[in-house]
C-alpha positions as CSV (number, residue, x, y, z in Angstrom):
1,M,-11.5,-5.7,-12.4
2,L,-9.3,-4.2,-10.1
3,F,-6.3,-6.3,-11.1
4,K,-5.2,-8.7,-14.2
5,T,-5.6,-12.4,-12.2
6,N,-4.9,-15.9,-13.9
7,M,-8.1,-17.3,-12.2
8,S,-8.7,-21.4,-12.1
9,S,-11.6,-23.2,-10.9
10,T,-9.6,-25.5,-9.4
11,S,-8.8,-26.3,-6.1
12,K,-11.5,-24.1,-4.8
13,T,-11.9,-26.1,-1.4
14,A,-8.4,-25.7,-1.0
15,C,-8.6,-21.9,-1.1
16,L,-11.7,-21.7,0.9
17,K,-9.8,-23.4,3.5
18,A,-6.8,-21.0,3.6
19,L,-8.7,-17.5,3.1
20,S,-10.9,-18.9,6.2
21,E,-7.7,-19.4,8.3
22,L,-6.8,-16.1,7.6
23,Q,-9.6,-14.5,8.0
24,A,-10.0,-16.4,11.7
25,M,-6.3,-14.4,12.8
26,A,-5.7,-11.5,14.0
27,Q,-3.3,-9.0,11.2
28,M,-1.6,-7.0,13.9
29,P,0.7,-9.1,15.1
30,Q,1.5,-8.3,19.3
31,A,4.5,-6.1,19.8
32,K,7.1,-8.9,21.2
33,R,6.5,-10.6,17.5
34,L,8.2,-8.0,16.1
35,R,11.1,-9.2,17.8
36,C,10.9,-13.2,17.5
37,N,13.4,-15.5,15.2
38,S,10.7,-18.1,14.8
39,F,10.2,-16.7,11.0
40,A,13.6,-17.2,10.2
41,A,13.7,-21.2,11.6
42,A,10.7,-21.2,9.7
43,L,12.2,-19.8,6.5
44,E,15.0,-22.4,7.0
45,A,12.9,-25.2,7.5
46,A,11.1,-24.3,3.7
47,G,14.1,-24.4,2.7
48,S,15.3,-20.2,2.0
49,P,13.1,-20.4,-1.2
50,Q,13.9,-16.1,-1.0
51,F,17.5,-17.3,-2.1
52,S,16.3,-18.0,-5.8
53,Y,15.7,-15.0,-7.0
54,S,17.4,-10.8,-6.6
55,R,15.3,-9.4,-4.1
56,I,14.6,-5.8,-2.8
57,Q,13.1,-4.7,0.5
58,V,10.7,-1.6,0.3
59,I,10.5,0.4,4.0
60,G,8.7,3.5,5.1
61,T,5.5,4.9,6.2
62,N,3.5,6.4,3.5
63,G,4.6,5.9,0.3
64,K,5.4,1.5,0.2
65,G,2.8,0.5,-1.7
66,S,2.7,2.5,-4.6
67,T,6.4,2.8,-4.8
68,A,7.4,-1.0,-4.4
69,F,4.0,-1.4,-7.2
70,F,6.1,1.7,-9.9
71,L,9.4,-0.5,-9.3
72,A,7.8,-3.5,-9.7
73,K,6.2,-2.5,-13.1
74,L,9.4,-0.9,-14.2
75,I,11.3,-4.2,-13.6
76,A,8.6,-6.3,-15.7
77,A,8.8,-4.0,-18.1
78,H,12.6,-4.5,-18.7
79,G,12.2,-8.1,-19.6
80,L,12.0,-9.5,-16.3
81,K,9.9,-11.6,-14.4
82,C,9.2,-9.5,-11.5
83,G,6.9,-10.9,-8.4
84,L,5.2,-8.0,-6.2
85,Y,4.7,-8.4,-2.6
86,T,2.8,-5.9,-0.8
87,S,0.2,-5.1,2.5
88,P,-2.5,-4.8,3.1
89,H,-4.3,-6.1,0.4
90,L,-7.7,-3.3,-1.2
91,V,-10.3,-6.1,-2.1
92,D,-9.0,-9.6,-2.6
93,I,-6.3,-11.0,-0.5
94,R,-4.5,-12.8,-3.0
95,E,-3.4,-8.7,-4.6
96,R,-0.9,-9.3,-2.1
97,I,0.9,-11.4,-3.9
98,A,1.5,-10.8,-8.1
99,I,4.3,-11.8,-10.6
100,N,4.2,-9.2,-13.9
101,G,0.8,-7.9,-12.8
102,G,-1.6,-10.9,-12.3
103,I,-2.5,-11.9,-8.8
104,I,-1.3,-15.3,-7.6
105,A,-4.5,-17.8,-8.6
106,K,-6.6,-19.1,-6.3
107,D,-5.6,-22.8,-7.0
108,D,-1.6,-22.0,-6.6
109,F,-2.9,-19.9,-3.5
110,G,-4.8,-23.1,-2.2
111,R,-2.2,-25.6,-2.8
112,I,0.8,-23.2,-1.6
113,Y,-0.8,-22.6,1.8
114,A,-1.8,-26.2,2.9
115,E,1.5,-27.5,1.6
116,L,3.3,-24.9,4.0
117,K,0.6,-25.5,7.1
118,P,2.7,-27.8,9.0
119,I,5.6,-25.0,9.0
120,F,3.2,-22.7,9.4
121,E,1.8,-24.7,13.0
122,K,5.6,-25.7,13.6
123,F,6.6,-22.2,14.3
124,S,3.5,-20.8,15.2
125,L,3.4,-17.8,12.4
126,T,1.2,-15.1,12.5
127,H,-1.3,-13.6,9.8
128,F,1.6,-12.0,8.0
129,E,4.4,-14.7,8.6
130,R,2.2,-16.8,6.6
131,L,1.5,-14.7,3.5
132,T,5.6,-13.5,3.3
133,L,6.7,-17.4,3.7
134,L,3.7,-17.8,0.9
135,A,5.0,-15.6,-1.3
136,A,8.5,-15.9,-0.9
137,E,7.8,-19.8,-2.2
138,Y,4.9,-19.2,-5.2
139,F,8.3,-16.5,-6.6
140,K,10.5,-19.5,-6.0
141,R,8.2,-21.7,-7.9
142,E,7.6,-19.1,-10.8
143,N,11.1,-19.3,-11.6
144,A,11.0,-15.0,-11.3
145,D,14.2,-13.1,-11.6
146,F,13.4,-10.2,-9.2
147,A,11.1,-9.5,-6.3
148,V,10.2,-6.6,-4.9
149,L,8.7,-6.8,-1.1
150,E,7.2,-4.3,0.9
151,T,7.7,-4.1,4.5
152,G,4.7,-5.2,6.8
153,I,5.7,-2.9,10.1
154,G,8.9,-0.7,10.6
155,G,12.4,-3.2,9.7
156,A,13.9,-4.7,12.5
157,G,12.1,-7.8,13.8
158,D,9.8,-7.3,9.8
159,A,8.8,-11.1,8.6
160,V,10.2,-9.2,5.1
161,T,13.8,-8.4,6.6
162,F,14.4,-12.0,7.4
163,L,14.4,-12.4,3.5
164,G,17.5,-10.6,3.4
165,S,17.5,-7.9,0.7
166,P,20.9,-6.5,-0.4
167,T,19.2,-3.5,-1.2
168,L,16.7,-1.4,0.2
169,L,14.3,1.1,-0.3
170,F,13.1,4.0,1.8
171,T,10.1,5.6,1.5
172,S,9.6,8.6,3.9
173,V,9.6,7.6,7.6
174,S,7.3,9.2,10.0
175,L,5.3,8.4,13.3
176,E,3.2,5.1,13.3
177,H,2.3,2.2,15.5
178,R,3.7,4.0,18.6
179,D,3.0,1.2,20.0
180,M,4.8,-1.4,18.7
181,L,7.7,0.9,17.2
182,G,7.9,3.4,19.7
183,G,6.3,6.6,21.2
184,T,8.9,9.3,19.3
185,L,10.3,9.4,15.9
186,A,13.8,8.9,16.4
187,E,12.5,5.1,17.9
188,I,10.2,4.3,14.8
189,A,13.2,5.5,12.3
190,A,15.9,3.6,14.5
191,K,13.7,0.9,13.9
192,K,13.4,0.8,9.9
193,S,16.4,2.0,9.2
194,A,18.0,-1.3,11.1
195,P,17.7,-3.2,8.0
196,L,20.8,-0.9,6.7
197,R,22.9,-3.7,9.0
198,Q,22.9,-6.3,6.3
199,C,22.4,-4.3,2.7
200,M,25.0,-3.2,0.5
201,R,23.3,-0.1,-1.4
202,A,20.0,1.6,-0.4
203,F,17.9,4.4,-1.8
204,A,15.9,6.7,0.0
205,A,12.9,9.1,-0.8
206,P,14.1,13.1,0.7
207,Q,12.6,13.0,4.4
208,V,10.7,15.7,5.5
209,M,11.7,15.1,9.2
210,S,15.4,15.4,9.2
211,V,15.7,13.3,12.7
212,A,14.7,10.3,9.9
213,G,16.8,11.4,7.3
214,G,19.8,11.7,10.4
215,L,18.8,8.4,10.9
216,L,19.5,6.4,7.9
217,L,22.8,8.2,7.2
218,D,24.3,7.3,10.1
219,N,23.1,3.7,10.2
220,A,24.0,3.4,6.4
221,A,27.6,5.3,7.1
222,R,28.0,2.8,10.2
223,S,27.3,-0.7,7.9
224,Q,29.4,0.8,5.2
225,A,25.9,0.4,3.2
226,I,25.9,3.1,-0.2
227,L,22.7,5.9,0.6
228,S,21.6,7.6,-2.3
229,T,18.5,10.1,-1.6
230,S,16.5,11.0,-4.8
231,E,16.3,14.3,-5.9
232,A,12.9,16.2,-5.3
233,A,10.2,15.8,-8.3
234,K,8.7,18.4,-9.7
235,A,5.4,17.7,-10.5
236,V,2.4,19.6,-11.3
237,L,-1.3,18.0,-11.9
238,L,-2.3,18.0,-15.3
239,P,-5.4,20.4,-16.2
240,D,-7.9,17.2,-17.4
241,A,-7.3,15.8,-13.7
242,S,-6.2,12.9,-15.3
243,G,-2.5,12.4,-13.5
244,T,0.7,13.7,-12.7
245,G,3.0,15.0,-14.9
246,F,7.0,15.8,-13.7
247,A,10.9,15.4,-15.2
248,Y,13.0,13.1,-14.7
249,K,16.9,13.3,-16.5
250,G,15.4,15.9,-18.9
251,M,12.4,13.9,-20.1
252,K,8.5,14.5,-19.1
253,F,7.0,11.9,-17.6
254,T,3.0,11.2,-17.2
255,L,1.4,9.0,-14.4
256,P,-1.7,8.2,-14.8
257,M,-2.4,9.0,-10.4
258,P,-3.3,12.4,-9.2
259,G,-0.5,13.8,-6.8
260,A,3.2,15.2,-6.3
261,H,3.3,12.6,-3.8
262,Y,3.2,10.1,-6.8
263,A,5.6,11.7,-8.5
264,Q,7.9,11.6,-5.6
265,N,7.2,7.9,-5.2
266,A,7.8,7.6,-9.0
267,V,11.2,9.2,-9.4
268,L,12.5,7.0,-6.2
269,A,11.5,3.9,-8.5
270,L,13.2,5.3,-11.2
271,E,16.6,5.9,-9.5
272,T,16.5,2.4,-8.6
273,A,15.1,0.7,-11.0
274,E,18.0,2.0,-13.0
275,Y,20.9,0.7,-10.9
276,I,19.1,-2.5,-10.8
277,L,19.0,-2.7,-14.3
278,G,21.9,-1.0,-15.3
279,R,22.9,-0.9,-19.0
280,A,19.1,-2.4,-20.3
281,F,16.8,0.7,-18.5
282,D,15.5,2.3,-20.8
283,L,13.9,5.9,-20.1
284,T,11.4,5.5,-23.3
285,T,10.5,2.4,-22.0
286,A,9.9,3.6,-18.6
287,A,8.2,6.6,-19.5
288,R,5.6,4.4,-21.5
289,E,5.4,1.8,-18.6
290,L,4.4,4.7,-15.9
291,K,1.6,6.4,-18.1
292,K,-0.4,3.4,-17.9
293,S,0.9,2.0,-14.1
294,F,-2.1,2.7,-11.6
295,W,-1.6,1.8,-8.0
296,P,-5.3,0.7,-7.7
297,G,-7.6,2.7,-4.4
298,R,-5.0,5.8,-4.6
299,L,-7.3,8.9,-5.7
300,Q,-8.7,6.5,-7.5
301,R,-12.7,7.4,-9.5
302,Y,-15.3,5.0,-9.3
303,R,-18.2,5.0,-11.4
304,F,-21.2,2.5,-10.1
305,K,-24.4,1.7,-11.6
306,N,-27.4,4.3,-9.9
307,C,-24.4,5.6,-7.4
308,N,-22.8,9.0,-6.6
309,P,-19.9,8.8,-8.4
310,V,-16.6,7.9,-6.2
311,L,-13.2,9.3,-5.3
312,V,-11.5,7.1,-3.1
313,S,-8.1,7.9,-1.0
314,C,-6.4,5.3,1.1
315,A,-4.5,8.0,3.0
316,H,-5.0,6.8,7.1
317,N,-2.5,9.1,9.1
318,D,-1.1,12.8,9.2
319,E,1.4,12.3,6.5
320,S,-0.6,10.9,4.0
321,L,-3.8,13.3,5.0
322,D,-1.6,16.5,4.4
323,A,-0.5,14.6,1.1
324,D,-4.0,13.6,-0.2
325,I,-6.4,16.4,0.7
326,P,-4.4,19.3,-1.2
327,V,-4.5,17.0,-4.2
328,I,-8.5,16.1,-4.0
329,Q,-8.9,20.0,-3.3
330,D,-7.5,20.7,-6.8
331,L,-9.7,18.0,-8.3
332,L,-12.7,19.3,-6.8
333,R,-11.8,22.5,-8.5
334,Q,-11.6,21.1,-11.7
335,K,-15.5,19.9,-11.1
336,I,-14.1,16.0,-11.2
337,F,-17.9,15.4,-10.2
338,A,-20.7,17.0,-12.4
339,G,-23.1,18.3,-9.4
340,G,-24.6,18.0,-6.0
341,K,-23.5,18.7,-2.5
342,L,-20.3,16.7,-1.8
343,R,-20.1,13.9,0.7
344,I,-17.8,12.6,2.4
345,L,-17.6,9.0,3.7
346,S,-14.9,8.0,6.3
347,G,-14.4,5.4,8.8
348,I,-12.6,6.0,12.7
349,S,-10.7,3.1,14.5
350,G,-11.1,3.5,18.3
351,K,-7.0,3.8,18.7
352,R,-7.7,7.0,16.1
353,D,-8.0,10.2,17.7
354,G,-11.5,11.2,16.2
355,K,-11.7,15.0,16.6
356,A,-8.8,15.7,15.0
357,F,-9.2,13.4,12.2
358,I,-12.4,15.1,11.0
359,K,-11.1,18.4,11.3
360,K,-8.2,17.3,8.7
361,I,-10.9,15.7,6.4
362,S,-13.3,18.9,6.8
363,A,-11.2,21.1,4.7
364,L,-12.6,19.1,2.3
365,G,-16.1,21.0,3.1
366,G,-19.5,18.7,2.3
367,D,-21.1,16.5,4.4
368,I,-19.1,13.9,6.3
369,T,-20.4,10.5,7.8
370,V,-18.6,8.5,9.6
371,T,-18.8,4.6,9.9
372,K,-17.2,1.5,11.3
373,I,-14.3,-0.1,9.4
374,P,-14.6,-3.7,9.3
375,G,-12.3,-6.0,11.7
376,H,-12.0,-2.2,13.9
377,A,-12.7,-1.2,16.8
378,A,-15.2,2.2,16.2
379,G,-14.5,5.3,17.8
380,F,-17.4,6.8,17.8
381,E,-17.5,7.6,21.1
382,N,-15.0,11.2,21.0
383,I,-17.1,12.6,17.9
384,S,-21.4,14.0,17.9
385,A,-23.7,15.7,15.7
386,A,-21.7,18.8,17.0
387,D,-19.2,18.1,15.1
388,G,-20.5,18.1,11.9
389,V,-20.3,14.7,12.0
390,S,-23.0,12.1,11.1
391,A,-22.3,8.3,12.0
392,I,-24.1,5.3,10.6
393,E,-22.2,2.0,12.4
394,D,-23.1,-0.4,9.7
395,I,-20.8,0.0,6.7
396,H,-23.2,-1.7,4.4
397,T,-26.2,1.2,5.8
398,A,-23.5,3.9,4.7
399,A,-22.7,2.6,1.5
400,R,-26.1,2.7,0.5
401,Q,-27.2,6.3,2.3
402,V,-23.6,7.9,0.9
403,I,-23.4,6.2,-2.2
404,G,-25.9,4.1,-3.3
405,P,-27.2,2.2,-5.5
406,H,-30.0,4.8,-5.2
407,P,-28.3,7.1,-2.4
408,E,-30.1,9.5,-0.2
409,R,-29.4,12.2,-2.4
410,R,-26.8,12.8,-5.5
411,G,-23.4,14.1,-5.1
412,G,-19.8,13.2,-5.4
413,V,-18.2,11.0,-2.7
414,V,-15.2,11.2,-1.3
415,V,-14.5,8.1,0.4
416,I,-11.3,8.4,3.1
417,G,-9.4,7.4,6.1
418,S,-8.5,3.6,5.5
419,I,-7.5,1.4,3.0
420,Y,-9.6,-1.3,4.6
421,L,-12.1,1.0,4.1
422,A,-11.9,1.3,0.9
423,G,-11.5,-2.1,0.0
424,A,-14.7,-2.7,2.2
425,L,-16.9,-0.4,0.1
426,L,-15.2,-1.1,-3.3
427,G,-16.5,-5.2,-2.0
428,I,-19.9,-4.1,-1.3
429,L,-20.6,-1.7,-4.7
430,G,-19.3,-5.2,-6.4
431,G,-15.3,-3.9,-7.3
432,K,-16.1,-4.6,-10.8
433,A,-16.3,-1.0,-12.1
434,I,-14.4,0.2,-14.9
435,P,-12.2,3.6,-12.6
436,K,-12.7,6.4,-14.0
437,Q,-9.2,8.2,-14.8
């Protein structure tokens, strides 16, 4: 299985009803919703469950999920009951809400959703706001000591920001969601750094974009929040393609995830965990925990019966593609696939510059097939066979022909372009294969 879970056969109807309602809702909010205070009122109506435990909010463009995951693992490894709220999910929506590595059970999900539904409806909460309130309430009921909370979009006006975390963690900030956050990096960074006004302590990854770094420092200074920038990680891909090695405070660490960017996220999590845990923080415990911490679907290899071997990347924008593609090239040089011609299966949404995206992933070599990302408008109109790409709109057909079972031809497959694409493909293939590291 992709995630550990405490499953229950009770309340299946309630869970299915909740999932059906959420699936029918738009996952992306309207731009004006990011300036709405309805969620704050909904929290108050629910009894402000977030004040029952300590909290940290993770903000940024790329790396939020893995950094939050590493931090939650480190906190739990030191004996605290730690909740983790992330988005989006890979295969199962319940992955977004977890405690100490176990995702919320179906009966808990269905029951809490039903109990909170009057509040959802009274305040017209969005898809993301409903899940955020559900997570906040679940962590309270489970007596969590701490919660690591990943921001949805931006920072200012995001539902997670209304949970009022006194500590913030910033990953890399770059261009994204321009229709909601603004057309320039300065506008986007301003919205992402806005929560600094209410925090006491903040940690940040080294910012590639100086504009983003400057705005973080400026906003921290205005609010008198203490902001620390993480040290740059010196990382190396392990020679057997099993992960990444890096050093922290004189100790050697190993991550089962390939890529220097994951090592950087781990360093940021380590520095933050040391602040949160104080004297209880132990480097040996941390190293032992990170050695077995893999954030599913991120540069992860899978084997499914009668299928081509698969390497999954959730990279979807310029920064994440620029981070993942060199790592994938290194892995290919290490011959992670036994033989046959490399195939690339990707998704292009209607909002994406298809030609620019294809140009980036073509650096991997191999044949490129694009398909429709479930729930997103397909962006095939700007590409053609002349671009060296074949298009198969139906994702089930694309999965069968490129990956299998019994694919058209043998060869390793790189799935890249979207977490939604990766999750849909893993769901089609079963999602239960043991990942090959």
